[in-house]
N, CA, C and O of each residue as an XYZ file, in Angstrom:
216
protein
N     -11.573    -11.099      7.448
C     -10.257    -11.123      8.023
C      -9.595     -9.771      7.783
O      -9.731     -9.187      6.708
N      -8.891     -9.289      8.770
C      -8.139     -8.040      8.659
C      -6.696     -8.330      9.021
O      -6.416     -8.993     10.020
N      -5.788     -7.833      8.207
C      -4.362     -8.007      8.449
C      -3.699     -6.648      8.311
O      -3.990     -5.908      7.372
N      -2.828     -6.319      9.221
C      -2.138     -5.027      9.227
C      -0.667     -5.240      8.905
O       0.008     -6.042      9.551
N      -0.176     -4.520      7.909
C       1.243     -4.530      7.564
C       1.808     -3.170      7.957
O       1.312     -2.131      7.520
N       2.837     -3.185      8.773
C       3.448     -1.927      9.204
C       4.920     -1.925      8.845
O       5.542     -2.978      8.700
N       5.470     -0.728      8.703
C       6.880     -0.586      8.389
C       7.178      0.844      7.997
O       6.286      1.690      7.943
N       8.419      1.097      7.730
C       8.859      2.434      7.369
C       8.507      2.796      5.934
O       7.930      1.996      5.197
N       8.859      4.001      5.559
C       8.626      4.496      4.210
C       9.395      3.627      3.227
O      10.573      3.336      3.433
N       8.720      3.213      2.152
C       9.306      2.399      1.084
C       9.914      1.104      1.608
O      10.957      0.663      1.124
N       9.260      0.490      2.604
C       9.772     -0.754      3.179
C       9.180     -1.998      2.524
O       9.548     -3.118      2.880
N       8.262     -1.815      1.567
C       7.682     -2.953      0.878
C       6.376     -3.442      1.460
O       5.958     -4.566      1.183
N       5.722     -2.613      2.267
C       4.461     -3.022      2.900
C       3.411     -3.409      1.870
O       2.777     -4.456      2.000
N       3.221     -2.594      0.864
C       2.194     -2.873     -0.142
C       2.507     -4.146     -0.914
O       1.625     -4.972     -1.146
N       3.748     -4.298     -1.306
C       4.152     -5.494     -2.049
C       3.929     -6.744     -1.207
O       3.383     -7.732     -1.698
N       4.342     -6.710      0.041
C       4.156     -7.855      0.930
C       2.678     -8.149      1.168
O       2.279     -9.311      1.237
N       1.874     -7.109      1.292
C       0.437     -7.297      1.499
C      -0.209     -7.924      0.263
O      -1.069     -8.795      0.387
N       0.204     -7.482     -0.924
C      -0.342     -8.051     -2.153
C       0.010     -9.530     -2.277
O      -0.847    -10.340     -2.631
N       1.238     -9.887     -1.995
C       1.661    -11.290     -2.040
C       0.842    -12.112     -1.057
O       0.377    -13.203     -1.387
N       0.668    -11.593      0.133
C      -0.079    -12.279      1.184
C      -1.535    -12.515      0.767
O      -2.042    -13.630      0.881
N      -2.199    -11.468      0.287
C      -3.621    -11.591     -0.037
C      -3.840    -12.475     -1.259
O      -4.841    -13.188     -1.331
N      -2.921    -12.440     -2.218
C      -3.065    -13.268     -3.421
C      -2.950    -14.755     -3.094
O      -3.474    -15.593     -3.828
N      -2.274    -15.085     -2.006
C      -2.189    -16.480     -1.569
C      -3.501    -16.941     -0.947
O      -3.798    -18.136     -0.951
N      -4.291    -16.013     -0.412
C      -5.521    -16.351      0.293
C      -6.773    -16.329     -0.577
O      -7.689    -17.125     -0.368
N      -6.817    -15.418     -1.554
C      -8.047    -15.230     -2.315
C      -7.737    -14.620     -3.672
O      -6.637    -14.118     -3.903
N      -8.708    -14.667     -4.559
C      -8.539    -14.004     -5.858
C      -9.335    -12.699     -5.918
O      -9.457    -12.096     -6.984
N      -9.870    -12.267     -4.793
C     -10.610    -11.000     -4.735
C      -9.641     -9.819     -4.784
O      -8.481     -9.928     -4.388
N     -10.138     -8.705     -5.273
C      -9.341     -7.476     -5.325
C      -9.137     -6.958     -3.905
O     -10.105     -6.812     -3.160
N      -7.892     -6.677     -3.519
C      -7.654     -6.195     -2.153
C      -8.136     -4.759     -1.959
O      -8.244     -3.987     -2.911
N      -8.420     -4.427     -0.715
C      -8.791     -3.074     -0.319
C      -7.570     -2.446      0.354
O      -6.994     -3.029      1.273
N      -7.185     -1.275     -0.098
C      -6.010     -0.596      0.443
C      -6.423      0.538      1.367
O      -7.331      1.311      1.060
N      -5.752      0.622      2.487
C      -5.918      1.746      3.392
C      -4.513      2.222      3.737
O      -3.759      1.525      4.415
N      -4.175      3.399      3.270
C      -2.837      3.934      3.503
C      -2.954      5.284      4.200
O      -3.803      6.105      3.854
N      -2.099      5.496      5.172
C      -2.084      6.778      5.873
C      -0.665      7.332      5.842
O       0.307      6.579      5.891
N      -0.559      8.625      5.762
C       0.755      9.271      5.767
C       0.585     10.762      6.019
O      -0.523     11.298      6.032
N       1.688     11.387      6.212
C       1.741     12.845      6.251
C       2.563     13.276      5.048
O       3.635     12.727      4.794
N       2.062     14.258      4.308
C       2.787     14.738      3.141
C       3.900     15.684      3.590
O       3.677     16.876      3.800
N       5.081     15.135      3.728
C       6.214     15.877      4.256
C       6.852     16.763      3.194
O       7.278     17.881      3.481
N       6.915     16.254      1.958
C       7.570     17.010      0.896
C       6.939     16.656     -0.455
O       6.030     15.830     -0.532
N       7.436     17.294     -1.511
C       6.879     17.076     -2.843
C       7.103     15.649     -3.335
O       6.258     15.101     -4.043
N       8.229     15.043     -2.968
C       8.495     13.665     -3.376
C       7.444     12.722     -2.792
O       6.967     11.819     -3.479
N       7.088     12.926     -1.543
C       6.079     12.095     -0.887
C       4.724     12.275     -1.570
O       4.000     11.302     -1.780
N       4.382     13.506     -1.912
C       3.124     13.767     -2.609
C       3.086     13.036     -3.947
O       2.070     12.436     -4.296
N       4.177     13.081     -4.691
C       4.254     12.414     -5.994
C       4.153     10.898     -5.834
O       3.462     10.241     -6.612
N       4.830     10.338     -4.838
C       4.769      8.897     -4.593
C       3.355      8.450     -4.273
O       2.907      7.417     -4.771
N       2.643      9.212     -3.448
C       1.276      8.867     -3.066
C       0.347      8.943     -4.270
O      -0.530      8.095     -4.433
N       0.533      9.949     -5.108
C      -0.292     10.071     -6.302
C      -0.048      8.894     -7.240
O      -1.001      8.336     -7.786
N       1.195      8.512     -7.434
C       1.529      7.359     -8.261
C       0.938      6.094     -7.706
O       0.358      5.305     -8.452
N       1.069      5.878     -6.405
C       0.552      4.683     -5.752
C      -0.958      4.580     -5.923
O      -1.475      3.514     -6.259
N      -1.669      5.683     -5.693
C      -3.131      5.634     -5.786
C      -3.579      5.404     -7.222
O      -4.625      4.793     -7.441
N      -2.826      5.869     -8.193
C      -3.165      5.639     -9.598
C      -2.982      4.168     -9.957
O      -3.816      3.595    -10.658
N      -1.919      3.561     -9.492
C      -1.618      2.162     -9.771
C      -2.638      1.243     -9.102
O      -3.031      0.239     -9.696
N      -3.065      1.552     -7.910
C      -3.899      0.664     -7.117
C      -5.388      0.777     -7.389
O      -6.165     -0.001     -6.835
N      -5.819      1.724     -8.229
C      -7.250      1.852     -8.494
C      -7.657      1.093     -9.730
O      -8.832      1.095    -10.097
C-alpha cells in the first residue's frame, strides 16, 4: 500500500503519516521527503528530521 501526504512546510505531514501508519501496522515506516533547500533554517530542519527518523 502507498499513501501520499501532501501539505505546506511544517504542516504536520510527517506526524499525520506516522499516526496513520501506526494504526495499520507495527512495521517501521519508510520516509520519502523532497524539498528545495531555500535557506539555512531549511537545511537545519532537514538534517534534524533525517536524524530523528533513522
